[in-house]
N, C-alpha and C positions, 0 to 999 in steps of 0.2 A: 798411379804407376810408379813404381821408383824408377829414378832416373839419376845419372850427375849432375847437380845442379851447382857444386864446389869442387874443387881440386884441394885437396889436403895437402900442405907443404911443410915440411918441419925448417923452422927458420933458425931455431937456437937449440943448442943439444949441451949438455953436461955443466950446467953451470955451477960455479965453487960453490955458493949458498943457495939454500930455499929459497924460490921464488913465493913471495906474496900476491903481488898483483902485476900487471902488466899494462902498460899504454905505449901509443904510437904518436909521433909528430913529424909530420913529413912523411921522409923515408927512414927516420930513426925509431928505434924502441927502446923503451923506458921500462927498466924492470926494478921492482921493489922488494928487495931481497929482506930474508928474516933478520940479518944481521945490521938492519938501518941503513943499509948502503943504497945507493941508486945506480944501477949500472945501465949505460948507454951503449946501444950496438947500434951498427951501420952493415949497410951491404959489402959482401967481400968486395974489395978495391978490384980483384983479380976477374971479377964476373962483369958482364955486360953492361951498360950503361942504362939505367930506368928513369923514368919520371921523377922528380924530387921531391914530388908533393904526393908520393904513395908507395906504398911496401913494394919491395921488390920480390920476386918469384924465385928467390935464392937463397942458399947459408948468411947468416949474419955473424960479423965479427966484432968482438966488444972495442969498443971506443975509446970510453975512459969511464972511471968508477967515482963517483962521490960518494966518498966514507963519511959515517955519521951524519947522512942526510937527515937522517931521523932517529930521536932517543927509542921510540917504540917502535915496533911493528905497524909497516902502513897497510891499512886495511884498502884504501882507494887513491887510485890515481884517476884525475881526469883533466884532458887537454880542453881549452877553450880557444880555439882557431881564432873567432872575432875578439878576441881581447890579447891574443897571445901571452895567457895566462895558464898556469898549473895548479888545477888543486890537488893538494895531497892531505889525506885524512889518516889522522894518526893518534898524536895525545889529544891535537886540536885541528882544527881545519885552517892550513897554512896555503900562502899564495905566492906562487914563484913566477918571475917574469920569463918569457920566453924569445930566445934559445940560450939566454947566458943562466938560466935555472936561480936567480938570486931571489933570496927570500924576501917580497915585499910586502907582505902582510900576516899577521896571525892573528884571527877572531879568536879572541879569549873567551866570550862566552861559549865557544864551541867546544872548550876542554871538557873531554870525556864523550863527545857526542860519538854515536856508533854509525849514523846514517847521515845520509844529505841529498840533495834534489837542487839542480841549477836552471833557471827558466831564461835561456839565452836571448829570448825575443825581447823580455821587460828588464833583463838586468838583476834579476832576483835571486837569493842564494835562501835557501830554506835549510836547517836541520835539526836532528833531535837529539836530546839528551835526557835521557831516563823520562820522566811523564811531562816533558816542556819542549815544546816547539817554536824557535826562532825564526823571524824571517829577517833578513838583510837584503837593503841593495846596494850595487856597483856606483859608487860618485862618480864614473868616469874618468877617475884616475886609477890611483893603484889602492885605494882602500875603499871601505864598506860601512855603511851605516846603517845601524839596527832601525828597523822600522814596527815590529810587531813581536810578541811573545804569548803566547796561550799555552795552557794547561790542558792535558788531555788524560784519559781515562787509566790507562796503561802504557808500558813501556812502547815505542814506537819500535818496528820491527823492518819496516820497508815504508820506502815515501817517494810521491812522484808529483810534478805539477800536471795540475789538468787546468787548462785556462786561467782562471783568475783564482781557484780552489788549488786544495794540496789533499791529494787521497794518502791515506796512512794507513797502512796495517798494523795492528797492536797484536796481542797474542791470540784474542778469538776473534777479533773481525776486523773487518775494513769499514775505514770513515772517511767522510768528505769534509773538509776543514776549510770553513770561508777564511780567506785571507784577510778577507776587510774587516771583520766583526766577532770571530773567534768561533762562528757557531760551527756546531757538530750536525752532521746527520749519519746515520747507519746504512751500509749497504747490505750486506748479508757477513755471514760468519765465516771466517777462515777455517782451511782444513785442519783436518786432526793428525796429519802424519808430516808434514812439513811446515816450517814456518810461514807467516804470511809473505806474499810475492807480487810486487806493482810494478808493472813496466805500461812506460807509455807509448803509446802508436803515434804514426806520422800522423794520423787522420784528428789528432787533439782526443781522441778517447784513451782508454785503460784496457790492458789485460792482466785481470787478477785471477792470481792461482787458489784454487782450492784442490789440495793433494794433486791428483794427476788428469784435473781438468782446468782448462783457461779458460775464464768467462769475461765476455766484452761487454763493456759498460762503458755511458758517455761519460762529458765532462762533470755530470748533477749526479753520479751514478746510478743511473738508470739503465736497465739491461739493454743492450742493443739487439738488433734483429739478425744479427750475423751468427748468430748460434755457439757453440762452443769449440773448443780445440781439447781432443781427449789425446793425451800422451800414453805412451807404453808405461811409463812409470812416471813419479813424481818428481816434477824437477825442481833442482835448487835454483837456478837462474835461466833467465829466458832473453835473448836478443832478438830483434826485430831489424831483420835487413830484407826490405822486401825485394819481392813479393813472398818471402818467404819467415817462419820464425824458427828461432833455433833454441833449442831447449837444452841445457845441460841434464843428464841424467845421470845415475851411480854407475851405470855400465856403459855409456856410451852418449855419444851428441847424437841429437835426433833433429832431423828438419821437415819442417812439415810447410804444406802451401796455406798460405794467408785467404785462399778461396775456397768457399764451401765446394765440398763437403771437408775440408783441410785436410786432404790425404797426406799420406808419409810421402816422401822425395825422396830422402836419403839416410842412411844411417853411417856415421863415422864413429869407427871404435879404437878409442884410446882409454887407458887406465889412469887413474889418480889425477884426474882432472880437476883442477881447481875454480878456475874462473873463465866465465865466457865475456869477451869486451868487444864490443863493435866498435871500428875506428876507420874511419875513411869508407872505402869500397870494399874492406875487408872485415873479417870477423876473428879476432886473436884467442886462441884457446892456451891457458898457462897450466901447466904440471908441475911437479916438483920441480924438476932442473931442467925443464927445457918449454918452447914456447913452439905451437903451431899457427898455423892461417888457414883459414878457409877463403882461397879465391875465387870468386864466381865465374862458373862458365859462361863466357858470352849469351846472351839470350839468342841469336841465332842459332848457335848449337845445341842448345838445349831444345830448343824448337822441332829441329831437324829430330834429335833424340825422341821426342815426344810422339812426333808424327809417323816415324817408323814403327816406332811400338804400338798405335794405336791409342795413344794418350791424346784425344784429339782435342777434347774441351781445355786441357791444362795447354796444350801449344796454343790455342785461340788466346786463351787467358793472356799468355807470354806476349804474343804478338801487341796488345794493349799496351806494353810497358817500353814497348821500342820506342826509342827520342823521335821527337817531331822531325828533326831533320831527315829521318828517314822514312818518311810517310808512304813513298813510292814503295820501299821496298816492304814496309810493312802490309799495306794493302795487295801486294802479288803474294808474301807468304799466306796471307788469310785468306785469300781467294783460291791457293793453292790446296790449303787445309781444308777449306768448306767441301772443295769437289772430292777431295780423297773421303772425306767425313760421309759425305752424302752417298757414295757408292758404296762405304764400308756398310752404313744404316739401310740403302737397299737391299743389300746381300742379307742383311739379315732380318728382312722383314719389319724394319720401322720405317714405313714409307714417307710419313708425313713429316715427322722429324728430317728425312733425307732432304725433300723439298725445302723445306726451311733453309739448310743448308746452302742449297741449290741458289735460292734468292738471294742470301747471305754473298754469297759468291760472287754475283754481279754476271755469273755465265748466261751466253745469250739461249733465249728458248730454243733454238735450234737443237743445241747438246743436250737438252732436257730431252726434247721430242724424240732423239735419236734413240733413246733408249725404249721407244715404242713403236716398234715397224708397223704394228697392225694400224696405227694412226699415220692416215695419211694426207700429205701435206701438197702445196701446189705445186707440181714438177719442175717448175722453174729456178725454186729454191733449193740450192745445193746444201745439204745439211753436214755439217762436220762430224769425222768420225771420233766417237767418244773411246776411252782408254779400255771400255770393257762392255759389249753390245749384250742386253739380253730383253728378251722380249717378256715386258712385265706387263703389257697390256692384254696379252691373251687374246682368243678370238672373242670378236664382237659380239655373237650370236650367244657366246656362252651366258652373257649379262643379263639381257633382256629377254630372253625366249629361249624356245628348245633349238636344237641343232637344224640348220637351213638344211637343204639340197647340196649347197658346195661343201658344207661338211662330212657328206657321205661320200665323196670321191677318194676318202682314205681307204685301202684296202682291207677288207672285211676283217681279215685274222689280225690285224694292228688294231683294230677297235675293241675286237673282243679280248684282247689279253691287257686292254686298261683296267683297272683296279677302280673301280665305283668311288669308294672314299678319296683316292687320290685327285679324282675328276672335281669330286666336291669341292676340296681344299684347292686346286686349280681355280676354280672361279672364285673364291673367296680371295684368294690371294689377286687375282687379278682386277677384281671388283675394288681391294683396297688400292692397289696401284694407281687405278683410275681415278679414284677418287682424291687421292692426292695429287694425282696433275690437275685435277680440276682447281684443286685450292692453289694450287701455285700459279696456273692461268691466269686466273681472278685477279691473284696479288699483282701481277705484272702487267695486269690486261689496262689499267688506268694510264701510266703513263704512256704507253706505247700506241695506244690512242689517240690519246692527246698530242701526241707527237706526229699521227699520220693525219688528223684533221688539222695541224697547223700546216702541214704541207700542201693539203690540198686548196686551204684558205691562201697560200702564198701564192699557190699558180693560177688560183682565179684573179687575184690581184694583179700579177704580171700579165696574164693574159688578156685582162680587161684594159691594160693602159698599152698593150703591144708589144711588150716584152716577154723575153724568155726567161722562164725560171732556173733553167740550166742551161747550158751551152747544149747540148745536144738534143734539148726538149723537141725542136722542131720534126726529129727523126723518130720519135718515139711517140708511144700510144698516147690520147690523152684521156685521162681518167676523172671520174666523178668523185664526189666525196666518198660516196660508199662502195666503188669500182669493183664491181662483181665481177665481170667477164674478164679482163686482162688486167695485171699489175705491171705497170712501166718498171724498167730496169732501174730508172734512175732514183725511186723513190724508197729509200731504204725505211722510213719510218711507216710504209703501207705495207712494204713487203712483209714484214712484222706480224704488222696488225692482221694481213690476210693468213700467216701462219698461226697465229695464236687462235682467232675466233675460227678458222676451219679446225684446227686441233681440239678447240673447246667444244665444238657443238658435238663433234662425235662422241668425245668423253662424257658429256654431258647425257646424249642418247644412250649409250652404251650401260651407263648404270642406271637406266631408268628414269631421268630427271625429264621426261619430257616437257612438263612445263617451266622448267630453265632455261631448256633449250629454246622454246618458242618465245621465252621474256627476252633473252639473247638477240634474234632474231628483228624481235620488234623494234629496239631499241637501234642506234648508230652502230653497224658493224662490217666488216670487212670480211664475209664469208667467202670463198671462193664457190663460186655459183655450180660449174660441173662437178667438181669432187663433191659437194654435198648433195646436190642433187640425185646424184647416182648413190650416195651413200644411204639416205631417205629414201630413195624409192626402193632400195634393195630390203630395207627394214619395214616398210610400209608406215612411215611416222608422216601421216597425213597432214595434220595439221602444222606441222613442222615445216614440211615440204611447201604448204601454202604459204605459211609466211617468209619462208625464202624466196618465193617468186614475187612475192609483196615488195620484199626489200631489193628487189632485183629489176624490179619495174617491168617483171612479166607477167602481167595482170592476166592478159587473155588466157596463158597458160594455166593460172591459179585457179579463174574462174571456171575454165574446162573441168579443171580437178573437181574443184567443189562442186558441180552441178551432176558429175557423175557420181561424185559420193553421195550427193542427196537421193539421186535417183535408185541406189543400191539400198539405200537407209531406207526406202519407202516400200522395198521389194520385200513379199513375202519369209523369202530365204536370203537372207543378207550375207553376205562374205563374213569368213569367219576372224578375218583380221580387221575386222572393224570394230575397234575397241569401244569408240562412240558414236552416238545416232546426229547425222549432219542434217541439219533443216534448212529451209528456204532462206529462213532469218540470216542465217551467216552469208548466204550471198548478197542479200540488203546490206548488212553490216558492212562487208566488203568494199560495197561498190560507192558507201557514203564518200569517202576522202575522194573518190575518182570522178565526182559531178562538176568540179570545178575545172577538171582537167582533159577528160576524154568523156563529154556527152554521149558519144555515138555508143563507145564500149556499155557506156552504164545502160542505154535503151537497149541494147542487143540482148542482154543478159537480164534485164529487169521484164522484159516482155517473158521470160521463161517462168516467173515466178510471180507474176503479176495476177493471176488466178487464182494461187492458191492462197498468196498473202497481197491483197487488194490494198489493204490499209496502210500495210509498213510501205507497201513501194509507192504509194501516192504521196506519203509521208518523205521518202526518200526523194522524190524529185521536186518537192516542197522545200526540204531542207537544204537541197543542194543546188537549189535555185538554177534546176533544169528549164530553160524557157519551155512553158507551157504549150506554144504554139508547135514547138520541134516535137514535142512529145504526142501531142494530139496526131501530128498528120503521121508520125511513125506507125501510132496505133492503129491508124486510118488503112495504113498499106499494109501492115504485119499482122494486127489483131483487130478488126473491126468490132470484133463481139463485146472486146473490152474498153472499146472507144466512150461509151455512154459510162461505163462504171467508173472510167478514170475522172471524168468529168462531174459526174456527181461528187465523187470524194474531193475533188478541187472546188467545187462549189461550197462544200459542207466546212471543210477544212481553212477554206479562205474565199471568200465571199466576194469581199473587194479584190482580189489579186487576177482575177478571172478576166479575160478581156472579153468585150461584147462579140467579139467574131466567136469564141468559143462558147458564150451563153448561147447565140444563135445557133451553132451547131449541136448544142446538146439540145434543144428544142426542136431542132428540124429530126435528131434521132428519134426522139420520141413521136412525133408526127407521123413518121415513116412507118413506125411500127403500131401504132394506133388505126394509121389508114389502112395496112395488111390484115388484121385485126376485123376492120370493118367490110373490107371486100369480103373476106372469109365468110363472115357472118350473115352478109348481107347476099351471098351467093347462096346461102343454106336456106335465107329467108328468115333468119331469126334473131335479126338487126333489133334491138330493144335500144333507145334513147337514154333509158334511167340505168343501164347495166354500165358498170366502170370496171375496166381490165385495173391492174397495177401500173401498166403503163400509161393507161389513160389518166390517172389518178395522179402519177409523176409530172405527165404533161401539165395539168390542168394548175398543179402545185408551180410549176417552173414558169406558166405564162403570169400566174398573180404576183410570185416573189423575187424574180429578176426581170430586168430591164432592159438587157442589152440587147435582146435579138430583135430579128426583124418584123414587126407584125404586117405590112403589106405582101412579105412572101410567103407566109404560112395563112394568110388569109386566101391568096388564091389557091393553095392546095386543098383547103375543105371542100369535100362534096356539097351543094346545095341544099341537099334533103335530109342531112344528118350533121349530128357533131355541134348542134346549137350552142352548147355552152362555151365550147372550144370558139367557136365565131362570136360569142357576146363579149368573150375576152379579149381577141384581138380587136373588135371594134371599141372597147373600152380604153384599149392602148392608144388608138388613133383619136380619142376625143369623141367620138361620134357614141356620145351616150344614149341619144333619142334611139338609135337602131339597137343599142346593146339591150337598153331597157325593153324595147319592144320584144326581142327574141324571150328573153327573160317571162314576160307577161303572156305572150300569145303565142309563141311556139312552145315553150317549156312548162307555162302553166304554173309558175312558180313564184308568187309573190314574193317568198322571202327571200330567195337569192336577189330577186330586185331589190328589194330593201338593202340587203346587205352590200349589194353593189353601189347604190348611193351613200351607203354609210363610210365605205372605202373612200370613196372619191371626195367626200367631205372632210373625214380626216386627214386623207394625206395631202390635203392643199389649205388646211385651217391655218396655218402659218404664212401661206403666200397670197392668200386672198381677204377680201372682206367678208363678213358673215352673209352679207346680203346677196354678193356674186355667188358665194357656197351653196346658198338656199335655192339657187337653180336647178339644179341635179335633183332636187327634191320635187320643184316645181314640173319638172320634164315628166316625171313618173306619174304626176298627178294628172298631167295633161293626157297619158296615155290612158290612163286607166279611165278617164271621161272623153276621150274623144280615138277608139281605135280603128286604126288602119292596117290590117293585116295586110293585103295586097301591095299598099303603096310603098311600107318600109321593105318588104322582100324586093323590090324593083329597086330601091334605093341603093341596098346592097349590092344586089349584081351590077349597078352602075359602079358602085364604089370598086368593085373588084375589076371591073372591066377598065375603070378609067386609070391613065398614069399615074405613077407615082406623084407628082406635082399638085393633083388633087387632094391628096391626103393631108399635105402641109398649109393647104387653104382653111382645115378646119376649125383654127382658132383664130381667124381673122374676125374683127369686129365689124367689117363690112356687113350692110343687108344684102340677102340672097335677092336678086332682081326677078320681077315678076314676069310673067310669060304671055302676057296681053288679054289677064281676065280683070274683071272688076272685084274680088274679093280682097277682103283690108288686109293691109300687110303686115306680117307679122316678123318681127326679128328671132332668129334660134335662140334659145334659152341659155344653153351652155357655154356661148360664146360673147353675151352681150351686156354691159353692165346697166343701162336704162332700159330694162323689160317692159313691155306695154302688152299688156292682155283687155281684148275686150270683153264687157260685158254682158253683151247680148243675148250670146249663145255659146254653148262648149263649143260648136263648131271654129269657132274664131282662133283657136289656138293652132292650126294647122298652118302649115308655111306655104309661102304660094307655089310651090312643087309639087304639091299634093291636090291641089284646087281642080286638076283634070280628073281625078279619082272620087270626088265628092259624091258623083251620082250612084258610085257603086257601091259607097260603105253607108245610105242612108237608112238603112234597115237594122245596122247594128246597133246592139245594146251598149251602155255603158256601163264600168265598175264602179257604181256608186260607192256599194259597200267597202271594196277595196281602199277607194279613195278616203272613205272616211277613217279607217286603221289606219292610215299612213298619214293622216293629219292629228290624228290621238296620240300615235305612237312617238313622232318628230315633231310636234308642234313649235318646239323650241328653236328648231333649225328652219323654220318655214316662214316666209314672207304671209301674215295673216292677213294684210290687205289684199295683195295680189291673188291668192289661195280662193277667199271668196270671191271673189270676181270669177275665177273659173267655175266655181261650182254652179251646177244649173240651180234655175230660180225655184224649182219645185221641192229645192233641199227644205226638210223641215229641221227646224232649230232645234229640236231637242236631242236630233242626231248630232248635232255640232257643240253638244256641249262638253264632252272630252276633249275637244279642240279650244275651244273659246275660251273654256272656266280657266286653265292655267296658263293660257295665254293673256288673259285679261288680268290675274292675279300677277302674274310678271311685269307686265304694263305698270300696275298700279304699285308695284313696289318700286320699281325703278323710278317712277315719277315722284313717290315719297322720298326716296333715296337722295335723288339730285334734289328736291327740296331742300332736306335738311345740310345738304353738302352749301347750298348756295347761302342756307342763313349762315353756316361757320364761317362762310369765308367772307363774308359781312361783317360778321365780329372781329375776324383776325385783321380787316383793312380798317376798322375802326382803334382797335388795340396800337394797330403800327401809327396811326395818326396822332392818337395820343401821345405816344411814345416821343414820335418827330416834334410835338408843340412842346412835351417839358424839355427837352434839349433846348430848342430856341428858346427859352426863357432864362438861361444861364446868365447871370451878372457880374460883372468884371468891373470891379474899384480899381479906380486911376487916381494916384495921389503926387504930390509934387516928389514924393521919392522914386516912383515907378521909373524903373529903366527900363532900355530896349537891351534884349538878349544878345542881338546881333553886333548894335555899335556900340554899346555899355553907356551909351548918354541917356539923359533924363528924358522921357516922353514928354513931359510940360502939355502945351496944348496943339501938339502937333497932331496928324492923323495917324491912327495906330490900328494894328490888326492882332486878332489872338488865335493862338493856334488852338486846335481842337481838344487840348488837353483843359484848356480851360485858364490856365495861370500863366501861360508864357506869354508876354508882351513883346510888340518889336514895331519899330515903325514902320508906316506902311510902305514907305521909301525903300527903307533896308530890306524890306519883303521882297518887293517887286525888283529890286536890284539882286538879292539872292537868286529867286527865282529864273531871275533872266541869266545869270552865270551858269545856272547847272544845266539850262537848254544849250549852252551853246557848248560846256564840256563833252554834252551827249551828243552833240551831233559831230564833234571832231572824233570821238570813240568811234563812232559807227564808222566816219571816213575810213579812220585805219584798219578795222575789219576788212 
């Protein structure tokens, strides 16, 4: 956009001679005229004073004239301020001292030169003469020394230094000349209308003219990324005066910006312009007989012009050119421009670009949110009034769903007048504005949340040491890191965090980004609980509402809502606003983090889903380390029907983690259910001992597999005439193996169960006792087969049930059972004794003394010889053969014992043979070791007159000597003894120190 970047002032007019070129030094102007004179002009003395180092904005008057300054017309003048020299290009290149203008040097080789370029950084001068390029170096005084001379393909029309290289423009193309070795590299062809034009840039690059296009290249001739300047016509000269490029065109002077897209800034209409010269902070324009100067308008004034005209990008670019000492002014101007630009973009529908400028302006978020009256923020926050308020957010309901009931409050006539297309367009605009707001808030959020968290951390630290974070901290409300319910007035960081998160949540919901809103609530946030709760409830955003309750520690409200949604999801006609299905697993997932902080709340709501999700609920209790006793007692009180289920899952998942009390409780529950089932069948006279319900199977499995329950208490609850298998299991737990086996044999009549029982006992104790002791359980079963005593074992069981608990602890004692006054031979109980002895007179001798008074009643019972022989044949390797043979009746036939004696004798013979082989191997090994010992003792040591003691280094001679085990080291015996005694003393001293 066109604006006034330069003021055009005429400095000199109506010169006597035609002006060839112009240059300035300090406040003076040098005019080279066509008559070979040099005219020096100064500011009019009648005008106000100006700085001596810059040109004055006033007319100039002739100070003096140097006639015959040059014999031929001067093509170019250039002042070197760093060296106080003046270059003049005419017949050759002359060097003049300043300010005297005396000629200090004339470069003779420059005679006929048409163009030159000066490198002020290195003090190098290059010039072209026809097809030759010369390089001279300033020697630090007043002279120049030739460095290089190179040939080029054609006459040079334009040239300029670019770093270590020289860019030259010949008739048809541009080339890069390496000043070190003269290598040439082509860049691109020049234009067809105007001659080549090479212009140096302050950045070190070049601007090369190609007709009306200016091309940017780097120091090596490669095209830059800046693009191209397009002039309105082909320029003859170009001067660079940042941030602008000024071109001399046939009819006017054109000024363009050096920032893309290189817009036209200003046009200066002057006729017959001959040259453009950059001088200090101005650009001189020489005409035939007058001189004009382009004085730059102050940047501040240009910025005001551009802002007022709406050219905000150019105004911001100029702000960056303000000097560093005006950094505060620059920041203020940039912020004001960004704000005005943002409002302009908002009004024109460029919402995302607008919020980018709001970000760059560093304006407070409350300013931006004030453009969205539909976004509700905490009431305690006072929002500033912007320059222009406009509701760009629209009605919330327009974005996520259809109009709500609140929207229908408008008069019906007004609603009918709204055009349908306008309504759709309004929704799109509202959505776009909110999307822009979301991006703005998300970019601002990191810094604001970080500051808010830092404030919370500082408060916690100061509170921990008993100090106040601020002077009025004692009078304001304390707040946690996430602070939802209230925001203390002194915490500015958290004030802004609450505003930002509350607004961001609403914008996300209004644009349909529910998942993003939920993710926001899952992390650290400062959403205002009351505002967001009301907002989410109104729009039925249940997932976000649950997360809001969670981050606000309102877990009971969240769980109640979640439970309600689960129940509604189960119904046949769920609510229309339920966009997703809620399952009991969601409640379990919610409860997991609460197990370590609020066990009672976890139990209260877990009970509601335990029946539908038993496995997941038990896993919740286990993973959350909720005390099992607490869970069990809670179930017992509130859900007794689920108590057994919980204990079953507990045992299945973590058998070692369940205590003995819980194991006992589970078995008691099973037994109660079995007893109820037994009573019901017994009343119907349908009881059958061989029938097993599912609960009875669980009871038997629990009795077999767990060990933490109390068998004494369970045994007392069993009926005397039923549940024999359960009774046998419990007697086994009490180590009453004989009684348990008697039940299997005489009550259940299942020898297979009795054998399995013996195997279980044997295998469970195989690593704890010797095989001799373990085999007693099989001998006990054998004794039962050979000496049936039905009435006696029932009486003993009844005695056990009625006896105090102390009697159960005596079963493992190794003391013999005392007799009751009868003459029957005393027999020690099999399962508890290590030195079991059985009488060989008859099978009756296997009875205990306590059974003697019942012997007369059992004389007619038949022994179970066949079952006994089967036992011996099946478990011959686990039974003591000698004792078993003593227990068998005398009339037992030997052929019936072959399945038992055959493998037993073979095993015995094999063991005898193996032991014999081992004995012989040990004897051979012993002989081998003795042989090695004898060979070692036969070692020969040769002692000569030259043999030396390894300790004292004296000859052994005829003294008593000792030989070390290696067989070669000889020492005096006395030396050996002394060394051993010294080692013993040192060892005792070291032990005392330790």
